[in-house]
Backbone bond lengths (Angstrom), bond angles and torsions (degrees), N, CA, C in turn:
res aa  C-N    CA-C-N  psi(-1)  N-CA   C-N-CA  omega(-1)  CA-C   N-CA-C  phi
1 M - - - 1.367 - - 1.560 114.13 -
2 Q 1.364 114.23 -36.16 1.460 118.87 175.07 1.516 113.00 -64.52
3 K 1.375 113.97 -39.06 1.443 116.00 178.26 1.526 112.01 -60.08
4 F 1.403 115.35 -40.13 1.390 120.80 -179.90 1.544 110.64 -61.01
5 K 1.384 113.79 -48.06 1.538 117.99 179.18 1.475 108.13 -61.28
6 A 1.281 122.27 -39.40 1.478 123.77 -177.05 1.539 108.06 -69.00
7 L 1.342 119.56 -36.91 1.427 124.46 176.98 1.512 110.25 -62.97
8 I 1.304 118.88 -44.23 1.482 124.18 -179.09 1.558 104.18 -65.27
9 I 1.306 119.63 -45.54 1.541 117.75 179.31 1.432 109.40 -56.97
10 V 1.331 121.00 -47.59 1.458 128.28 -174.12 1.522 106.75 -58.89
11 I 1.410 115.13 -47.72 1.505 119.24 -175.42 1.554 108.48 -67.21
12 M 1.325 117.51 -37.99 1.455 122.53 -177.78 1.556 107.55 -65.84
13 A 1.294 116.44 -43.56 1.424 123.83 -175.48 1.630 107.49 -68.62
14 A 1.355 115.10 -39.24 1.507 116.55 179.94 1.410 110.09 -67.03
15 K 1.340 119.99 -36.89 1.524 117.50 -178.36 1.525 111.15 -75.71
16 S 1.359 117.10 -23.45 1.443 119.00 -176.88 1.489 110.80 -86.74
17 F 1.325 121.21 -19.50 1.476 121.00 178.79 1.401 111.09 -116.73
18 P 1.400 114.08 117.05 1.521 117.75 176.50 1.523 115.40 -67.20
19 L 1.337 111.47 -15.89 1.526 117.72 -178.39 1.658 109.77 -61.01
20 W 1.364 114.76 -25.66 1.435 112.91 -179.07 1.432 115.78 -67.69
21 A 1.294 119.16 -11.27 1.433 124.60 179.27 1.539 108.84 -66.98
22 D 1.318 117.64 -27.40 1.468 120.38 -178.87 1.519 113.89 -88.98
23 Q 1.387 114.15 -7.08 1.398 122.38 -173.67 1.648 111.96 -87.14
24 K 1.330 115.89 145.35 1.448 113.85 168.44 1.507 109.87 -112.63
25 I 1.268 113.65 125.01 1.481 123.03 177.95 1.498 109.87 -104.69
26 A 1.374 116.71 135.24 1.392 120.58 178.05 1.584 108.36 -140.48
27 V 1.260 117.47 161.56 1.418 125.83 -176.50 1.564 108.31 -121.98
28 I 1.279 118.42 152.08 1.498 120.88 172.09 1.522 107.58 -146.87
29 N 1.322 110.96 142.52 1.506 120.89 170.96 1.554 108.38 -94.53
30 I 1.375 114.63 99.18 1.469 114.69 -170.69 1.450 112.71 -62.00
31 N 1.322 116.95 -44.92 1.486 121.76 -179.51 1.501 110.66 -59.26
32 A 1.236 118.17 -41.99 1.527 121.31 -179.30 1.485 108.20 -68.29
33 A 1.317 119.72 -34.37 1.485 121.47 -179.89 1.566 109.18 -67.75
34 L 1.351 113.39 -46.51 1.446 118.58 -178.43 1.583 111.03 -64.90
35 V 1.248 116.08 -48.98 1.507 119.98 177.19 1.455 118.11 -71.40
36 G 1.356 114.55 -23.16 1.477 119.25 -176.69 1.453 111.95 -77.33
37 S 1.314 120.34 -15.42 1.458 119.95 -174.71 1.516 110.62 -67.67
38 S 1.303 117.69 162.67 1.474 121.05 -177.96 1.583 107.79 -71.87
39 L 1.338 118.81 -33.89 1.439 120.22 -178.97 1.533 105.55 -65.86
40 A 1.301 118.77 -47.23 1.526 120.45 178.80 1.489 111.51 -57.16
41 Q 1.389 117.12 -42.83 1.422 121.77 -178.74 1.541 110.57 -62.76
42 S 1.345 115.50 -37.65 1.463 119.09 178.27 1.507 113.71 -66.33
43 E 1.356 111.89 -36.55 1.469 118.31 178.92 1.555 110.77 -66.82
44 I 1.335 112.28 -42.26 1.489 122.43 179.38 1.607 107.79 -60.64
45 T 1.322 117.25 -51.18 1.400 121.80 178.94 1.488 111.94 -58.66
46 A 1.299 113.59 -47.68 1.522 119.32 179.63 1.518 111.59 -55.32
47 L 1.324 119.32 -41.47 1.411 124.84 -178.75 1.587 108.48 -66.07
48 Q 1.371 112.13 -53.14 1.406 118.73 -174.51 1.566 112.42 -62.11
49 E 1.292 116.31 -24.50 1.454 122.08 -179.15 1.598 112.95 -94.10
50 S 1.343 112.32 -7.46 1.467 115.99 -178.40 1.487 111.23 -68.16
51 A 1.353 115.55 144.29 1.453 120.16 179.57 1.452 114.99 -56.05
52 E 1.306 119.44 -39.69 1.451 126.73 -177.64 1.582 108.42 -65.06
53 F 1.312 115.87 -47.00 1.470 120.80 -178.24 1.537 111.68 -66.11
54 V 1.327 112.32 -46.86 1.465 117.26 177.39 1.540 112.88 -59.35
55 G 1.309 113.93 -38.90 1.449 118.94 175.97 1.546 114.61 -66.07
56 L 1.292 116.25 -40.38 1.424 121.94 176.38 1.514 112.79 -63.28
57 R 1.316 116.01 -41.21 1.411 122.01 -176.88 1.553 107.87 -75.12
58 A 1.255 120.90 -31.41 1.454 124.21 175.85 1.542 108.70 -72.01
59 K 1.281 115.94 -42.13 1.494 119.19 174.91 1.581 112.40 -60.68
60 L 1.338 117.03 -40.92 1.434 119.10 178.20 1.505 110.58 -66.05
61 E 1.274 117.52 -46.67 1.482 124.13 -178.65 1.579 108.83 -61.42
62 S 1.300 114.55 -44.37 1.453 116.28 -178.29 1.503 113.54 -70.72
63 A 1.343 117.23 -36.92 1.484 118.95 175.84 1.438 111.45 -65.75
64 A 1.417 116.05 -40.62 1.484 117.34 178.61 1.489 113.29 -63.93
65 S 1.365 116.08 -42.12 1.537 121.85 178.75 1.480 110.21 -61.53
66 D 1.347 116.48 -49.35 1.457 120.61 -179.24 1.499 112.56 -61.61
67 F 1.348 118.17 -38.26 1.377 122.58 179.49 1.579 112.49 -64.90
68 Q 1.313 114.48 -34.78 1.437 119.36 175.90 1.473 110.03 -73.40
69 T 1.233 118.55 -40.48 1.491 119.52 175.37 1.496 113.90 -62.63
70 L 1.319 116.23 -42.88 1.488 119.99 173.82 1.541 110.36 -63.37
71 G 1.255 121.10 -38.74 1.440 123.02 179.03 1.439 113.11 -63.51
72 K 1.385 117.11 -45.49 1.524 122.46 172.00 1.484 110.91 -56.54
73 E 1.322 116.74 -46.65 1.486 120.60 -175.00 1.523 108.20 -62.70
74 L 1.347 113.61 -43.99 1.536 120.45 -177.81 1.608 107.00 -62.56
75 E 1.262 116.98 -40.67 1.460 121.67 -175.88 1.599 107.16 -66.00
76 E 1.272 115.36 -44.70 1.459 123.19 -177.31 1.593 111.37 -68.28
77 K 1.286 117.71 -37.46 1.456 115.94 -167.84 1.513 111.36 -118.01
78 R 1.345 118.53 10.35 1.425 122.05 -178.99 1.503 114.51 -57.75
79 L 1.376 115.20 -41.60 1.447 118.47 -179.80 1.516 116.92 -67.79
80 T 1.398 113.48 -25.40 1.476 115.37 -178.54 1.531 110.69 -97.46
81 W 1.307 120.13 -7.95 1.489 118.84 -178.56 1.528 107.42 -89.51
82 S 1.367 109.21 164.97 1.508 117.57 176.73 1.535 103.89 -86.08
83 S 1.346 115.15 164.77 1.441 120.90 177.37 1.486 113.14 -56.49
84 E 1.393 115.34 -35.40 1.462 119.34 179.69 1.616 110.48 -68.83
85 Q 1.190 115.24 -42.10 1.481 121.82 172.79 1.497 114.26 -56.38
86 V 1.255 115.87 -46.12 1.474 123.44 173.77 1.466 111.57 -59.72
87 A 1.361 117.92 -50.69 1.465 121.84 178.56 1.447 111.26 -58.67
88 E 1.363 118.84 -45.58 1.393 117.74 -178.10 1.556 115.48 -67.64
89 H 1.243 116.73 -29.94 1.385 125.25 174.47 1.595 112.13 -70.11
90 Q 1.325 116.59 -37.65 1.401 120.17 175.93 1.434 109.87 -73.66
91 K 1.340 119.80 -28.94 1.526 120.63 178.39 1.600 106.11 -67.66
92 K 1.341 117.59 -42.00 1.492 121.30 178.44 1.538 107.35 -57.32
93 M 1.293 114.36 -46.71 1.477 119.15 -176.63 1.526 108.00 -61.69
94 A 1.286 116.97 -44.50 1.515 118.74 -179.79 1.523 112.41 -63.62
95 Y 1.320 122.25 -36.27 1.409 126.58 174.84 1.566 109.31 -64.77
96 L 1.362 116.63 -44.56 1.438 119.28 177.13 1.589 110.31 -60.71
97 Q 1.285 114.87 -46.58 1.457 117.55 176.15 1.468 117.09 -56.12
98 E 1.314 114.53 -42.21 1.490 122.82 176.47 1.569 109.47 -62.32
99 D 1.356 115.94 -44.19 1.450 120.61 176.04 1.442 113.93 -61.11
100 A 1.272 120.17 -39.57 1.514 126.12 176.88 1.480 109.11 -68.33
101 Q 1.313 119.99 -44.76 1.421 120.51 179.39 1.519 114.07 -66.24
102 S 1.323 114.37 -36.60 1.492 119.78 172.32 1.511 113.26 -58.54
103 A 1.369 114.89 -52.16 1.392 119.93 178.52 1.551 115.19 -59.48
104 Q 1.327 111.35 -39.42 1.514 118.51 177.62 1.482 110.87 -62.47
105 K 1.362 115.95 -43.46 1.564 119.69 178.96 1.545 108.09 -65.32
106 K 1.255 118.25 -39.19 1.524 122.36 178.31 1.491 108.13 -61.14
107 L 1.405 117.01 -48.16 1.450 117.09 -177.33 1.539 109.35 -63.56
108 E 1.303 118.85 -40.31 1.464 122.20 -177.35 1.442 110.35 -63.40
109 T 1.447 117.61 -39.06 1.413 119.86 175.97 1.550 112.04 -63.67
110 E 1.269 115.49 -43.35 1.462 118.92 178.85 1.523 109.51 -62.53
111 N 1.268 121.27 -38.38 1.495 123.83 178.69 1.488 109.31 -64.87
112 K 1.361 119.66 -41.40 1.441 123.83 -179.90 1.503 113.44 -65.89
113 L 1.396 112.76 -40.11 1.450 117.69 176.15 1.593 112.75 -66.81
114 L 1.315 112.13 -36.22 1.490 120.38 176.71 1.597 106.55 -61.51
115 Q 1.317 117.32 -47.60 1.456 122.30 -179.72 1.525 110.70 -58.56
116 Q 1.343 118.38 -40.34 1.421 124.85 177.67 1.495 112.98 -63.88
117 R 1.478 115.82 -42.38 1.435 118.92 179.84 1.476 108.02 -72.64
118 I 1.246 122.37 -36.63 1.486 121.64 176.13 1.488 113.06 -60.57
119 Q 1.326 116.81 -46.34 1.405 121.48 178.23 1.512 112.32 -58.65
120 Q 1.321 118.21 -44.97 1.429 123.73 179.20 1.467 112.41 -64.48
121 K 1.236 119.68 -40.31 1.478 123.72 -174.73 1.547 109.84 -82.43
122 V 1.296 119.86 -35.91 1.479 119.63 -173.83 1.538 109.59 -96.85
123 N 1.266 119.47 -23.54 1.517 118.49 -174.56 1.513 116.18 -54.10
124 P 1.313 119.34 -43.26 1.483 117.99 -178.24 1.576 109.02 -65.28
125 A 1.305 120.93 -38.44 1.489 123.24 177.33 1.541 109.18 -70.40
126 F 1.355 115.36 -36.10 1.488 116.96 174.64 1.435 115.75 -62.25
127 Q 1.335 115.99 -48.03 1.439 119.53 174.36 1.496 116.03 -56.03
128 T 1.309 117.66 -43.71 1.457 123.08 -177.55 1.500 107.45 -69.04
129 A 1.336 119.62 -45.52 1.484 119.93 176.44 1.476 115.29 -58.14
130 L 1.392 114.32 -45.28 1.426 120.71 -179.01 1.540 112.49 -63.73
131 I 1.304 118.60 -43.44 1.465 119.84 177.25 1.444 113.34 -66.51
132 E 1.333 118.31 -41.19 1.481 117.15 174.60 1.525 117.14 -61.09
133 L 1.407 112.19 -39.65 1.476 119.63 177.67 1.521 113.06 -63.48
134 I 1.355 112.97 -42.49 1.519 120.71 176.77 1.514 111.73 -55.40
135 D 1.389 110.03 -51.78 1.442 115.77 179.41 1.490 114.93 -64.22
136 E 1.328 117.62 -44.59 1.479 119.93 -178.42 1.548 113.45 -65.54
137 E 1.326 114.44 -40.03 1.430 116.74 -178.55 1.562 112.14 -89.99
138 G 1.270 122.18 -5.48 1.403 121.10 176.92 1.496 113.03 73.41
139 I 1.337 117.08 28.35 1.434 123.39 177.70 1.478 111.36 -62.90
140 T 1.393 119.24 121.29 1.468 119.32 177.38 1.472 112.76 -102.87
141 L 1.347 120.53 -17.92 1.452 123.37 177.43 1.533 106.68 -143.08
142 L 1.426 111.28 119.93 1.427 120.23 177.20 1.476 109.81 -115.97
143 L 1.329 117.21 125.43 1.382 127.19 -178.70 1.497 115.66 -112.60
144 D 1.323 118.91 147.04 1.384 119.01 171.65 1.455 114.33 -76.36
145 A 1.322 116.99 129.48 1.483 118.40 -173.31 1.504 113.91 -60.89
146 K 1.284 119.23 -18.02 1.481 120.31 176.72 1.576 111.37 -72.12
147 A 1.353 114.27 -22.23 1.446 117.94 -178.34 1.553 113.19 -97.35
148 V 1.328 115.78 7.43 1.420 119.56 -176.15 1.556 108.90 -116.58
149 L 1.240 115.18 131.90 1.530 121.49 177.81 1.441 112.96 -74.73
150 H 1.310 119.34 -38.27 1.426 122.71 -178.63 1.553 108.87 -151.33
151 A 1.359 115.09 139.50 1.436 120.89 173.50 1.504 105.10 -149.14
152 S 1.349 113.10 143.64 1.447 113.01 176.02 1.598 111.44 -73.62
153 P 1.298 117.67 156.42 1.473 119.33 -178.28 1.465 112.62 -54.98
154 E 1.374 117.85 -32.43 1.446 122.83 -176.49 1.517 110.30 -69.59
155 A 1.297 116.93 -25.40 1.516 121.87 -179.53 1.527 112.27 -79.56
156 N 1.366 117.11 -16.98 1.510 121.91 -175.14 1.536 107.18 -86.59
157 I 1.316 117.63 113.75 1.450 122.56 177.65 1.506 116.65 -97.81
158 T 1.315 119.07 13.73 1.352 124.09 -176.86 1.534 113.41 -56.07
159 A 1.323 112.08 -56.23 1.561 122.06 178.72 1.609 110.16 -53.35
160 K 1.295 114.43 -43.61 1.446 119.35 -179.27 1.493 111.07 -62.29
161 V 1.354 117.39 -39.42 1.462 120.77 -176.06 1.633 106.34 -72.21
162 V 1.263 115.60 -40.63 1.417 119.32 178.03 1.456 113.23 -60.57
163 D 1.403 115.92 -41.71 1.483 119.69 173.85 1.499 110.83 -57.84
164 R 1.340 116.18 -47.14 1.449 117.18 -177.82 1.489 113.69 -68.32
165 I 1.315 117.61 -32.63 1.472 117.15 175.47 1.576 109.41 -66.47
166 N 1.332 115.43 -38.21 1.485 115.60 -179.49 1.526 110.98 -69.94
167 K 1.369 117.00 -38.26 1.482 115.90 174.81 1.461 115.91 -69.77
168 G 1.311 117.28 -31.68 1.498 121.14 -176.14 1.457 114.61 -87.24
169 T 1.306 121.97 -7.73 1.418 122.59 -179.62 1.531 107.65 -133.06
170 S 1.325 112.07 141.07 1.464 116.91 172.25 1.526 105.94 -117.48
171 L 1.273 117.85 157.63 1.481 121.17 177.95 1.490 110.69 -56.84
172 A 1.249 119.38 -36.79 1.467 121.90 -175.63 1.598 108.18 -67.62
173 D 1.259 117.11 -29.50 1.529 122.97 -177.80 1.436 112.83 -65.03
174 T 1.367 116.10 -34.62 1.413 123.73 -167.92 1.517 116.61 -105.46
175 L 1.290 113.60 -21.13 1.480 118.77 179.78 1.442 113.29 -85.01
176 P 1.346 121.64 147.33 1.498 123.09 -179.43 1.516 106.56 -69.95
177 P 1.343 113.62 153.60 1.502 116.56 -177.91 1.506 107.93 -67.02
178 Q 1.460 111.56 146.60 1.384 116.81 176.95 1.544 110.17 -86.80
179 E 1.325 113.76 141.10 1.508 118.29 -179.76 1.475 111.26 -105.63
């Protein structure tokens, strides 16, 4: 609701000030620009192909599949099993659920660490590319795309920033030297 009120104020201000005609307004999706760079994509690929990440994902999928299988088995045989058998089966399901939750938390942690690494590595090139583009295109007001209800595709500079990041950085420039 506050975004809507802010938009109304901006529209009213734009109509009441003819000076806005000389202004260039642009929007950018900062996350898309950071993650869209080739360096970020190589980091994402490296994580997704790492043995630890693949193992965690396999563990999560296996635990989820086993949990479903045990759930179906419990549903089918519950009436014929003793209360001890049902309790033992439910205990196995609880262990599997804990395993799945643990793997999910570890994957989420890995993703958060990845986002931090990407931001650290790409942010300097992002800042440089953004400042250059603002200067070259004469942008006087830059808005985060998340805060904008509507913008024409021409006003969105995200792809231009990603292109500049990719042209301005090479993988060799940002990776530590190999020993």
